[in-house]
C-alpha positions in Angstrom: 34.4 138.5 91.9 37.2 141.0 91.4 39.7 140.8 88.6 42.6 138.6 89.5 46.1 140.2 89.7 47.6 137.9 87.1 51.1 139.5 87.1 51.3 139.2 90.9 50.1 135.6 90.9 52.8 134.8 88.3 55.5 136.6 90.3 54.7 134.7 93.5 54.4 131.4 91.6 57.9 132.0 90.1 59.1 131.9 93.7 57.5 128.5 94.1 54.7 129.5 96.5 51.8 127.1 96.4 48.1 128.0 95.6 47.1 128.6 99.2 50.2 130.8 100.0 49.6 132.9 96.9 46.0 133.4 97.8 46.9 134.3 101.3 49.5 136.9 100.2 47.1 138.4 97.8 44.1 138.3 100.3 42.1 136.1 98.0 39.7 133.4 99.3 40.8 130.2 97.6 37.6 128.5 98.6 35.5 131.3 96.9 37.9 131.1 93.9 37.3 127.4 93.6 33.5 128.0 93.2 34.1 130.0 90.0 35.5 127.6 87.3 36.7 130.4 85.1 38.5 132.3 87.9 40.2 129.2 89.3 41.2 128.2 85.8 42.8 131.7 85.3 44.4 131.5 88.7 46.0 128.1 87.9 47.1 129.1 84.4 48.9 132.1 86.0 50.6 129.8 88.5 51.7 127.4 85.8 53.1 130.3 83.7 54.8 131.9 86.7 56.5 128.7 87.7 57.7 128.2 84.1 59.1 131.8 84.0 60.8 131.3 87.4 62.4 128.1 86.2 63.5 129.7 83.0 65.1 132.6 84.9 66.8 130.2 87.3 68.1 128.0 84.6 69.4 131.0 82.7 71.4 132.1 85.8 72.7 128.6 86.2 73.6 128.4 82.6 75.6 131.6 82.7 77.5 130.4 85.8 78.1 127.0 84.3 79.4 128.6 81.1 81.9 130.5 83.2 83.2 127.2 84.7 81.1 126.8 87.8 80.9 123.0 88.2 78.2 123.1 90.8 76.0 125.2 88.5 76.6 122.7 85.7 75.7 119.8 88.0 72.5 121.5 89.1 71.5 122.1 85.4 72.1 118.4 84.7 70.0 117.4 87.8 67.2 119.7 86.7 67.3 118.2 83.2 67.1 114.7 84.5 64.2 115.7 86.8 62.3 117.3 83.9 62.8 114.2 81.8 61.3 112.0 84.5 58.3 114.3 85.0 
């Protein structure tokens, strides 16, 4: 199997694409990937990291807006905080 494009997987995961969508965009067979435990593990770790990076970037942008007085951004930050606490 070819080397996975980890940076691309992370970037797509940051945009909240799911496993199948990421595989489709990168022309990777998800079914073949699932047959290789090491590769599917790397794929899923990259997705988890990418989603975390995307969330951090989004929260950073919301924080900056909230700090400048944007009440909607502040409310969204609070909503995300409550959602994270319930997960």
